[in-house]
N, C-alpha and C positions, 0 to 999 in steps of 0.2 A: 504494500500500500504506500501511497505517497504521503506528503507531509501536511495534507489538508486537515483542518479542524472541523469536525462535525459533531453536533450534539445528537445523541441517540436517546430516545425516551421509550421506556417500557411501561405501558398502562396495564397494571395488574388488577386483580379483583378488589384489592383493598389498598394498594399503594401505587404511587407513581415513583419509578426509579429512573434516574437519568445520569448520563456521564458524558464527558468530553472525549471523543475518540480522535486521537492524534497519531496518524500513522497506524501502527499496530498496538498502540498503548491506550489504556483507558484511565481517565482521571478518577480521583476519589468520587464515589457514587453519592449523589444527592437523593434523598428519599423524603417523600411526604405522604402521610396517610390521607387517603381520599375520603372526603365527606360524601360518600356515594349515595346517601339519601337526600343530599342537598339539591338546591335548585341548579339549573344549568350553569349559571354564572359562578356559583360557589365552587363547583368542581373545576371550572376554568381557572379560577383564582388559585386553586391548589397547583395546577400545572404551571401557571406563571411564577409562583413562589419558587418552584424548582428551577425553571429555566432562567430566571433572573440571576440566580447564583452562578450559572455556568456561562452566560453570554458575555463575550468580549469582542473586540473589534476584528479579531482574526477568524471568528467563526463564519463559515461559508454557508452552512445549511443546518436545518433541524429535521430529523427523521423521527417519526412517531409510529410505534406499533400498537394497535388496539385490538381487543378481542371482539370484533364486530365486522359487519359488512361496510365496505368503503367504496364510494365513488372516487376512484383513484385520480382521474383527470381533474375533477373539481375539488378533491380533498375533503369531501363531505362524509362524515361518520354517521352511520345509522344504527340505532338500537344497540348501544353498547351494553354488553353483558354486565350486570351488577350496578349499572348507573342508569336508573330509570328515567332521569330527566334528560339524558342525551338521546333524544329520538332522531334528531337531524341537526348535527353540529357541523357548520362550515369551518372546520378546524384549520385547513390550509390558509384560507383567506384571513382568518383572525391572527394566526401566528405571523404571517408575512407582513401584515399591517403593523403589528406591534414591534417586531424585531428586524424588519427590513432585510431579511435573508430568505432564500428559497426554502420552502417547507414541503416535505413529502410524507404522506400518510398511507399506511397500509395495514393489512391484517397481521396479527401477531405470528401466525404460522408461516406466512410468507417471509416475515422478518427473520424467523429462525433459520429458514433455508438460506437467506442472503448472508446471515452471520457465518454459517458454515462455509458458504461458497467463497467469501472474501477473506475470512479470518481463521477458518477451521479446517476440517478434514476434506472439504470440497475444493480447496485451493488447487487450481490447475485443471479442474474437471469441468468441461463445458456443459455436460448434462448430468443432473443429479436431482434427487428428491430428499427434502428434509421432512421426516415423518415425526410428528409430535404425538407421543403416547402418554397421556395423563388421564384426567377425568374424561377426556374425549379423544378422538382420533382425527387429526388434521394433518395437512401437508402444505409445503411450499414447493413449487416446481421450477427448476432452472433448465432452460433449453437454449443451447447455443450462447451460453454465458449471460442470458437475460432471464429475469423473473417472468414466468408466464402466469397471469392472474385470471385470464378469461374475461368475458365482457362485464360481468358483475362482481368481480373479485371473488368468485366462487370456485375457481379451479382448485383442485386438490382436496375437496371435501369427501375423501374416500370413506370417511366414517359414516356418512349418511347414505351410502349405497346399500340397497336392500340385501339382507343376508339372513338365511334361516327364517325365523318368525319376526325378526326385528331389522336392525341395520348393523353394520360392522362394528361401530363403536360400542354397541350394547355388549358385545362379546370380546372385542379385541382391544380393550383399553382398561383403565382402572375401574370403569363401571362394572366390569365383569363380576367382581367379587361381591358387590352389593346386589346386582341384578340376579345373579344365579345362586349365590350362597348366603346372601343377606348379612354380609359382614363387611367391615371397613377395610379398604385396601391397604392402608398404612399398617393396620394390625397384622394383616396377612404377611406383609413384607417383614415385619419384625419377627414373626414366628418362623418364616422361612429362613431368615438369617440365623435363628437359634437352632435350626436343624429340624424343625417340625415337618414331618414327611407329608402330612395332609396339605399344609400350606404350599409346599413345593409342588405337590401334585396339582393343586389348583392353578399355579402358575403354568405348569406344563399344559393344562387344558386350554388356558388362555393363549398359549403359544401356538396351538393348533389353529385356533381361530385367526390369530394374527398372520400365520403363514398363508391362510386362504386370502386374507386381505392383501398381502404382498403379491400373491399371484394375480389378483385383479389389477394391481398397479402395473405389474410386468406386462400383462396382456394389453393394457391401455397405453403405456408409455415406453415399453421395451428399454427400460433404464438399467444401467449397470452399477450405479452407486445409490444406496439409500442410507441416510444418516439418521439415527434415532435420537430424538430429544424428548423432553418431558420426564416426569418423575418415574414412570414405569421402566424407563431404560435402565435404571439402577438394578433392576431384578433380572437383567438379561441372562445371567448364568442359569437361572431357574427355568427359563422358557425357550432358550435358544435351540435345544435339541429337538423338541417337538415342532418348533417353528420351521426349522430347516428340513425336517422330515416331510412336512407338508409342502414346502416350497419345491422340493425335489420331485413332486408329482406334476410339476409344470410340464406342458407338452413339449417344449423345446429345450432339450438338454444343454445345448451350447449357451443359451441365455442364463441358465442356472449356473453353469461353470464360470461365467463371466461376472455374475452378480457379486458385489461386495456390500456387506452391511457393516457399518461403523457405528460406534457409540460416541455421541458428542462428549467432548472433554473441556470445552470452553466454558469458563465461568462468565456469566452475564451475556450469554449469546444473544438474548433479546435486545440488549442495548447495542451491541455491535451490529446486529442485523438491521436495527432501525437506522443506524448511521449508514449502513450499506445501501439504503434506499437512494442516497445521493449518488453513489457510484453507479447504481443500476440505471438511474434516470439521466445522469449528466455525462459520466465518463463512458 
């Protein structure tokens, strides 16, 4: 990466986290708890509070990742998860008017993929998918070194593809444990780490479903690199065997041989990825 200064912002469920990305380095992170039940402008003020601490004359751009649907060209955010007041927020216009730099807004899963593409295990790979496996199953798609978002910022919503009697993310994400076994995924992870065989078997079952989801991705995009993000990636040793067993039933053996699955190791990928929106749009 070059020497440009970009602010990356990660809009979480309860906090705004932001940092100044300078080359490959990230400044000390600024954090503000969101008043997510507040009025539209109250949440906006929380964002300003964080950005005001990071803005200086050398900043070229602000990138923001949000857990919602975005009109990317206009920079309008719709129906932000956990922030009821943000039904239609023209965030790009507001940020550019206040800070006088280019602002880019996108979905958080897309930002994860950009973070890996520019700063992580996707460096040098022109085609890849960043698959976020947490309470849901989402993805960002990189094709020919550019983020592919689709017309409505909805590309990569593999978790919403119909599967069995529900959709993929019902079975192939952290939801699996509550949906099928009515237990908390964090508790299952702790038990699996402690050697509990039942918990490890539940992860193995989830791995089979995830393997089917990856086959769908492969049939759709013929991709050779998938990078896992999200909290469930930490349990990879418990589900990788069953996942790969299912992937190997894919019809085209050469595609399976060429497929690499990597686990994200970048801290603060969401912030790096939000900053990566600048490179995707300008560079």
